[in-house]
N, C-alpha and C positions, 0 to 999 in steps of 0.2 A: 769756748774751746771744747771740742768733743773729747770725752773720756770713756773708757770701758770699765764696767764694774763687774766684779766676780761675786756671786752670792753662794753661800752654802745653805741649803734649804732642807728642813725636816718637815715631814707631814704624815698624817694618818690618812691612808688612801681609801678608807672604807667608803666614803661618800662621793668619790670622784671616778671619772671614766679614764683614769690614768693621767700621765703627765701632758701628753701632746694634745693640741687643740683638736676637738671632735665636734661634729655636727649634732651628735645624738646625746650630748650631756656635758656637764661642767667638768673642767679639768684644772689641774694645778697651774699649768701654763696660763690658762685664761684668767684665773684669779690674780696671779702675780702681775700679768700685763695690765689688768684693770686697776689694781691698787697702786702700782708704780706710776702709771699714767696720771692718776689723780694726784698723787703726791708730788711728782716732779713737773707737772703742768706741761707735758709734751708726750707725744705718742711713744710708748715703750713696747718693745717686743723682745722677750727673753729667749735665749738659746740654751736649751738644757743639755747636759752631758749624757744623761741616761733617761731614755723615754720609757719610764716604768708603765706597766699595764694597769688596767682598772683594778682597784683593790689592793695594790702593792704599796707598802709603806717605805719611808726613807728617813734615815737619821742624818744623812749627809750627801744629798744630791747637789750637783754643782750647776750653776747657770751664769750666763753673762748677758749684759745689755749695754747699749751705748746711750749716753746722755750728754746734754750741754748744760744741765743744771749745776750751779756751783756748790750745792750742798756737799759737805764733807763726806767722803766715801764711806768712812767707818760709822757714820751716823745714819746712813740710809736704812740699815737693817732695823735700828731702833724705831725710826719714824714709820716705816711701812708696817711693822708689826702691830702698831696701834690700830690699824684698820683691817688687817687680815683676820679671817675667821680663826677660831681657836685651834683648828686641826691643821693649820699651816703656820710655821714660824721660820723666819730667816735667821740663821744662827750667826752669820757674820757677813760683812760686805767690805770689799777692798778694791782699790784701783789696780788694774793690770794693764799690760801693754795693749795697744789698740789692735794688734794682729793676733792676740792670744785667743784660741778657740778651744772650748772644753771638749770637743769631740775629735780634734785633730792632734792635740798634745798627747804624748805617751802617758798612760795612766794605769794604775793598778786599782781594781775595784773589788770590794768585799761585800758579799751578801750573806745573810743568815736565813735559813728556813727552819721554823720552829714547829715541832710536833708534840702535842700532848698525848701521851700513850698511857691511857688508863681506862677503866670500865665506863666511867661517867664523866662527861664534859664539865669543866669548870666554867660557868657563865662569864666570868671576868676575863677569860682567855679566848673567848670565841672569835673576836675580831682580829686577833694578832697571831693566831697559830691554827694549825690543822689538827683536828681531833681524830685519833685512830685507836679504836678499842681492841684491835687484834694485837697480841704481844709482838714486839719487834726485837729482834736479836741485834743489839748494837755492835757487837764484835764482828758479826758477819757483814754488817753495813760498812764498818771501817775497812775490812779486807777488800770489799768490792770497790770502795772509794779510791783505794790506792792505785787501781788500774787507770784512773782518769788523770792522774797528776802528770804534768808535762805538756809538750806541744803535740796536739793530735788533730785529726779531722773529726769534729764533733757533729757531723751531719745526722747521726742517729739520735742526737739529743737536741734537735732544732725543728721548729716549725718554720721552715724557710719562707721568707716573704719575697725575696728577689731571686730570679733564676741564676743571676751571675754572681751572687754574693759568695765570697770565699768562706768556707765553713771551718777553717783551721783557726784554733785559738790555743792559748797557753793557760793552763791551770797551775798556779804556784803551790797552792795547798788546798786540801779538802779534808776537813776534820769532822768527825761525828762524835758528839759528847752527850752524856746523859746525866742529869741531876734530878733526883727524885723521879717524877713522872714526865719531865720535859726533855725531849731530845732536840738538840740543836745541830743542824748541818751548816757548817761555816765554810764558805768557798771563796778563795781569792784568785783572781786571774787578770789577764791583760785586757779582757773584754769578753762579752757574752753574746751569743746568738739569741734570736727571738725565742723565748720560753725555755732557754737552755737550763737555767738553774732549777726551774720547776720540774722539768722532765727528769733531770738528774735526781732530784728529791723523790719523785714518783717511782723511779727505777730502784733507788736504794730502799724504799719502803717495800718493794716486791722482794728484794733480797732479805730484808728484815723479817718478813712473814714466812720465808722459806719457799716462796714461789720460784725464785731463781737462786742457784748457788752463787756464791761470791765470784767464782771464776767466769760466770756467764757475762759479767761486765766487760771483760776483754773481748769476747766474741761480739757483743752488741756494738762496741766501739768500732771494731774492724769491719762490721757489716755495712756501716754508713747507710742505714735504713731505719727511718723513724719508726716503722712498724715493729722493730725488734725491741725497742725500749719500752719502759713502763708508761703509765698515764702521766699527763701533765698535772702536777699537784695544784690544789686551789691557790689562788693569788694571796689570800689573806694571811697565809703563813710566811710570806716572803717580805724581807726588809733589806733595802739597800743601806748597809751600815756606813760605808764611807768610800772616798776616792782619794788616792794619793798620786800626785803628779810628779813625773820625773823632772828633777832640776838639772840633771846632767846625764848624758848618755853613758851607759856602761861601756867600758873599752871593748869588751868582747861579748858576743852573743853566741851561745852554743845550744844546739838542739839535736837530740838523737832519739829515734824510735825505730820501729820495724820498717818504716817507709823511707826514712832519710837520716842522714848524719852530716851536719854542716857546722861551720864556724864563720862568724862575720866579725872582722875587726872594724870598730867604729871610732877609734880614737883620733882618726885624721879627718873626720867629717867636718868638725867645727872650723878648723884652720885651713885645711887643704881641699875641702869639699869632695873627698875621696873615701870610699869604703872598699874593703877587701873581703871577698866572699869565696871561701874554700869549701867545696862540696866533696866530702869523702865517700859518700854513698847515697844513691837515690834510685828508687824504683822508676823504670821508664814511664810508667803510667802517671807518676807524680811530677815528672821533670818540668813540664811547662808551668804548672801552678807554683812549684817551688821557686823557680826563677822569677816569675812575675811578682809573686807575693813579697819576696824578700828584697828585690830590687826596688819595688814600689815603696816599701817601708824605708829603705835607705834614702830615697829621694825625699820622702816626707820628713825624714830626720835632718835634711839639709845637704845631702850629697848632690853633686852635679854629674858624677860618674862613679861606676862601680867596676872594680877589677875582679873578674870571676875566673876561678880555676876549678875545672871539673877533674878532680884527681882520679876518679874512678874510670871514666869512659871517654873523656874528651868529646862530649856531644855538641859543644858550641861550634857554630860555623859562621864566618864573616857574612854579614848581610841578613842573617836571620832576624826576625822580628818577634819580640815577646811583649805583647800588649803595646805600650807606648815606647818600648825600648829596643834599640837596634844594636846588634853585635858588631863590633869593629875589632880588627886585629891591630894592636899597637906595633909600631916599628921598634927596632931595638933601642933607639934613643928614648922614645916614650916609655918603654918598659923600664929602662934603667932609671929614668927620672922618677917613675912611680916607686920603684923598689928603694930608692934613696930616701924616701919619706919614712921608711920603717926604722924604728929603734932596734938595737941589737936583740933585746929580749923578744920583741915582736917577730923578728926574723927567725929566732930559734924556735919559738912556738909554732910558727908556720911550717918550718922545716920538719918538726916532729910530726905534725899533722900529715904532711906529704909522705914521710917515711912510713908512718903507721898504715897509710892507705896504699902503700906500694908505689908512690909517685916519684917523680924526678926532683932534682934540686930546684929551688925557687927561680934561679936565673934560667934554667933549661926548660922549665915547665911551660905548658901551653896556656898562657894567660890571655884572656880576652877582655875587651872593654865594652861595657854597656852604657850607652848614653841615650838621653831622651830623644825620641823621634815622633813628631805628631803627624807625619805624612801618611802612616798606615797602621792599622791593627789587623792581626791575622786571626782574630777570634780567641786569642789566649788571654785577653784582658780580663782581670778579675777585680770586682769591686771589693774594697777592703771591708766595708760594713762596720759601723761603730754602734755600740749599744751599751 
């Protein structure tokens, strides 16, 4: 019987061309495939959660693979570690459901970038940190880092690989700490774009040297232009510390910045396959991307339909297509049925959102329904992009 195994993998990335299979050198994925295939006596192909670059390290990357071998799931890590090279170790192995995917499940990732800030490099730190002999002002770096916390378009901090990849991500925390001569930039987020953490580190170092004032970070973020940010810091200073997967959806999601302000009620997705999406404010230039991105995420989370209310401008129109999703106008019976799903506390929260944005009562508001439609896309589709 087929089963799916989840691995937590730690590695020193110094001698590898990153995680993902490459033609030009050996990778972590290649080594794991080879040793697991030999151990389990069947072809194994692991799927990694984070495809780290050449030279990047990890304490807790996650991968899965399928197998028919009856070996106990929790023993696989011990067995395969006997043949893995010393710079790769599987920390744990366990069985998960056969449809669980490490890049599709909601996850919080934490990275650390280490900088040794002293006149002369310590040889024992050369493989796991970046050496900077210019004095860095950590307090200025902290002030600059604060501008990046929250949900933003991080295009300025990405070497974009795909033209359609959405560059919006959420950073939950971004701390800069110094102990003796070692500065650690610790960043936790919903996911990261290609080179995003290393570009943030490189930009914070420019702030630390005085090249940029801390307030410049806000202007760089708003510019959405890679040329405005600092250099991509070397890979050796970066470590994927760990990944935490969501066991249950939060009831509410809220996001507010200079481009948008919205709330999504997710508490009815699991049972009723319905999400409620209230948009209090959104710049017209961001409208299509905001709808596609959040409706797509709601469907990934298990929704079959999303009730959307544009409190600000009522920009939705029946028949409009947003990526794979079509706008429909519910009749009064459908609307009443949807609103009956809401608990009293949820209704009160929604009503407060509407009043604050100057909107009508929930029953009188212009709700629209977005459902999946594979018949057409109008160019607004955005690839989510996992990293």
